[in-house]
N, C-alpha and C positions, 0 to 999 in steps of 0.2 A: 606597499601597504602589505605587510603578512597578515597571516589569521593569526591571531593568537590563542594559544589552547591552554587549558587547564586541565591535568590529568587528576581525577580523583579515584585511587583504588586501594583497599587495603593490602594487596599483594605487591612486596618491592619490585619483583622479578615483571609483572604486569607493568608497573610504573617504568620502569627500566626500558623495556621492551617496547612500550608505547612512545617514549622520549624519543628512542633513537629512530622509529618509523615516522614519528612527525617531524622529528629535524631532518631528516634526510630529503625533506620536501622543501624546495626554494621558495615557496608561497608560504609555509607555515612556521611558526616559533612555538616552542614550548615556555609560558611564562610562569609556570610552578606545576607542581605535585603536591598532592595531598593526599596522606594514608586513610583519612576519615573525613565526614561531611563538617565536623567542627572547625578543623584546619581549612577545609575546602571554602569555608563562609568567611573567614578572614582573606584568603588570599583573594577571592573573588571582589572584595572591596579593594584591595591593594592592586590588582593586576588588570582586572576590567576586562576579563577575556571575551574573545567571541563566540568561542566554542567550549562547551565543558563535555568532556569525557567521564561518565561516571559508571562505577560499578554497580551491579544491581544489590549484591547480599555484601554488606560491609558491617563492622563493630560499631559501637556507640550511636551510631543512627541508622536507621535501615534506608537503603538506597531510595527506595520509595516516598519515604516519610519526608527525606531531605527534597526529594525533586518536588513533592506537592507543594512544600514550604517556599521553595525556589521560585516556583510557576505562578505563584500568588504575591510573593513579594519582590522578586526582582526577575522577571521574565525574560530567557535567553535561551539560544539554541544547546539543546543537549543530546549528546549520542552515549546510548547506552551500552556497556560493555556486560554481557549476558553469558552464562554458563550454558550450553547445549543440553539442558534436561528437560524433563516435563514442568518441573516446577520453576525453573529459569525462562522458560518461555511463557509459561502462565504471567510471570513475574514481569516479563518484559511486555505483553501485550498491556498489562494494566500501566506500565510505564508509558507507553503511547499513549494510551487514553489520557494521561496527566499532563501531557505536553512534549514528551521526547519526540526529537525529529528522526532518529533512526537509531539503530544498534549494529553493533557486531557481535559476534558469539569468539568466545576464547574456545581454543583447540581441546578436544578431550586428553589427547597425549601430546608430549613434548612441545609445552606451552611456547617456549622460546623461539624454537623455528618454525613452528605452525602460524604463530602471529606476524613473522616475519614474512610468512608467503602470503598474509594478507594485506601486504603493505599499500598495495595499489586499490584493493577495496576501503580499506580504513580512510586513506588519503582521500578518495573520492566521497565518501559519506561526511567526512569534516568539511569540505569545500562545500558540498549541497548545504548541511547545516548552516555554514557561515552566511550563506543566501537566503535563507528560510524566513519567512513571516510568520513570527510566533505572536499566537493569540490566547486569549483567556478560553477555557474549554468549561463546556459544560457537562458534567459526567452523566451517562446514562446508566439508568436502574432497569434489571429484568422486572417485566412488567408494565413499564412505563409504555404507554401508547405511543409507540413511536415518536417519543419525544415530544408530544402533541402534536405531531404533523405529519400522520400515515395519511397517504391518499385514499381516495373513496374507490371500491371494486370497481372494475372494468366492466363485469357481468357481461362478456360477451366469450365464452368458453371456444368458441372457433378461433378467433382472433388469438387468444392468450396461448391456445396449444400451437399455433402455427407461426407467430412470430419469435423472436428472441431477442435478447438485449447483451451485449456482449461489451466487457467493462476490462478496461487496463489501466494500471497504477503502479506508481514506486515509491520513491519518497514523500511521505505525508499521505499516503493512500490508505492507511488501515483505519484512519480514521475518517476518510471522504468515502472510504465504503461502506463504514458504518452507519455514515448520515445518510448516504442514498439509498442502502438496503432497509433501513428502518422506516423510510416512505412508503416502502413498495405494500400494496396490497397483497391479500393470501391468493387474489386469481392472477396475479402479474404474469407476463411470459417467463418461460424458463431464462436463467440468468446465468454465463459462463464467465469467470473472472480470473484473469491473471493479475497477481500481484507478486511483485519482486521481492521473495521471503526466501529464507533457508529451510533446507530439509529441518523438520522437528516444530516447526514455529505454524506451518500452516494449520494445522490440525487444532491447535490452541485457538488460533484466530477464528477458525471455522465454528468450533464450540463456542465459545463466546459470542459472535455474529448470532448462532442459533438460539441462544438464550434471551436476545436482546429483541429480536426481529419478528413478525406476524411471519413472515415466509419460513421454511425451513432452510439453513444452511448448511452443507456439508463439503468436506474436502473431497475433491473428486478422486475417484477409485477406479474408471475408464470402464467401459461397457455398459454405462448406465443409461437407461430412457431419458432424455432431459423432460421434465415435465414442469407443468405451469404451476408458479407457487414455490419454487426451489431454485436454489443456487448454486453451484459447484466451483469450488475453489482450487485452480491449480496447484498440485502437492508442490513443496520445496523443490522435490530431486528431481522432476521432470516437467516437459511441455505439456499443456492441455491443449487438446484440438476437438473440434467437431466433427462429427460424421454424421451419416444416415444408413440406416438399415431399413430399407421398403419405406413406410411412410413415417417413420420414426427418427429424430434428433437422438445421438448417442454419443458419449463421452470417450474421449481416446487419450489416453496418457502414453508417452514415451521420452526415452533417456538420449533423444539424438543430440546433435554437438549444441552448444550454446549459441544463440543469434544474438547480435548486438551486446556478446558478452554475459547474457541471460538466459539461463534455464531454472523456471518458467520464462518464455519470454512473451509478451504482449504481440509482436508480430506474428510470430507463429500462429496464436488464436486468432489475432484479426483473419488472418489469409485462410484459415481454414473455415471460418463464418463465409467470407468473400465465396470462397468454393462449394459451399454447401446450404448456404442458408441464403445468399445472394440479398434480393429485395425485401425478403422477410426479416432480414435482421436489423437490428439498431445498434451501432457502436457508441461507445463512451470512452474518452480519454480524460484521465483524472491527474491530479498532483504527481509530480513526478521529476526525476534527474535524469537526462538524455534525451535518446530520441527513439528510445525502443517505442514500436507500435504506429508511430507514423507514418511510414509505408506500408503496411499493413491496412492501417484504414483508410488509404486513398486507394488501395485495391478494393477495399469494401465498398466505398461511394461507386466507384467503376461499375462494381456487380451489382447497383440497384440498391444497396444498402442507404440508410440515413443515420448520419453520424453527428454526435454531439461532442463539444470539448468545453473542459471547465475554466473558466476565465482568470486572468492573471493575480485579479484582486483577492481571490477565495483560494490561490494555490498556495500550499507551503513553499513548493517550489515549481516556477512556470518555466518547466524543461520539456516533457513530454506534449502539453497540450500546446505550446508554441509551435513545437515543431510538425506537430500534426495541422495546425491551422496555415502553417506558412508553406508546408507541403499543396494544402488544398482538400486535404481530407476530411474536415469538418464542413456541415451546412450551419451549424448554429454554434454559438458560443453562449455559455450562461454561468452565473455564480451557481456554487454549489448547492446551495438550500434550494435553488430553483432549478436545477437540473432534473429531479426525478419528475416534477410535474409538468418539464417540457417534454420529456420522453412519454411519460404516459399520455399527454395532450397528442402527441404526434401518431402515437399508436392508439388512440381512439379516433381519430379523425381520418390518417390513411392508412392505416394497417388492412382495413379491409378491402379497402381500394388496392393496396398492392397484392394481395392474394388473388383478386379478379383479374389482374393485369396480364 
């Protein structure tokens, strides 16, 4: 059974190129194209698509307004097609909050050839979306006390300064990371995060999280001292790694070759944590397509770290956690809502013991 895709975009060129890309895949078919959400609404009823690709900015009805109504009335997998601009990235972050599974970006120049170069990426994202679990979202608001779920402070400065939390995620990860970080108390250990996301979007992602969380969240710049109560997100153009300078943990970014087709790569971050933090690190692998992070998590475990994986029921796509579990890298598996408490609970009972070993 082929994946049925409905394309919604006000650009005739984009509709044509997307149709060409999707139709070239043996496991997909385009069941309709729409220039605006009003036409799309009727085509959804007629064609019952498995996946919708949706332009962010369109006439007659804004893409976000349409997405909000769609996810409320007829939830389905949506992949946003976004412009690579500051405004485009901020709108895309909002779309992910509203329930979009993932997004692809339009090239700034030579759209026709540029989109064709994205063929494999677009196809992978549509395949992942077709398998995604779509659920109702409770939208966060700045000032909300961690969505009524912030965990109590650790009240142990030595532990929080010596331990680290290392997180990797992909498809569905922006919302999973938000839910995780919003429960972190202000004195939690320093957190390093790799989320598969293109350049230009990670800064908006970090800015949005910083406005919602008790902890400070920034896009990593490199050569920063990793501090308790701070989270550092890999920039979309570079790998994020952990290193040390004397007694201090430091961030490092580099533009080495992609690993598992990704830069930033979760494996790269996890392997650096294995090397420089060892038993003082806690690894967390969240929702995502593929296997990036599985091998690195096993290396963390071998080095003495304690690791958690998100369970299948709460994942948007149970790919990366499944691979990490199958490879033997995860010590515990839990629902997304439970993971922050599991991580902090482990640190409270085992963190100081690890430091004394």
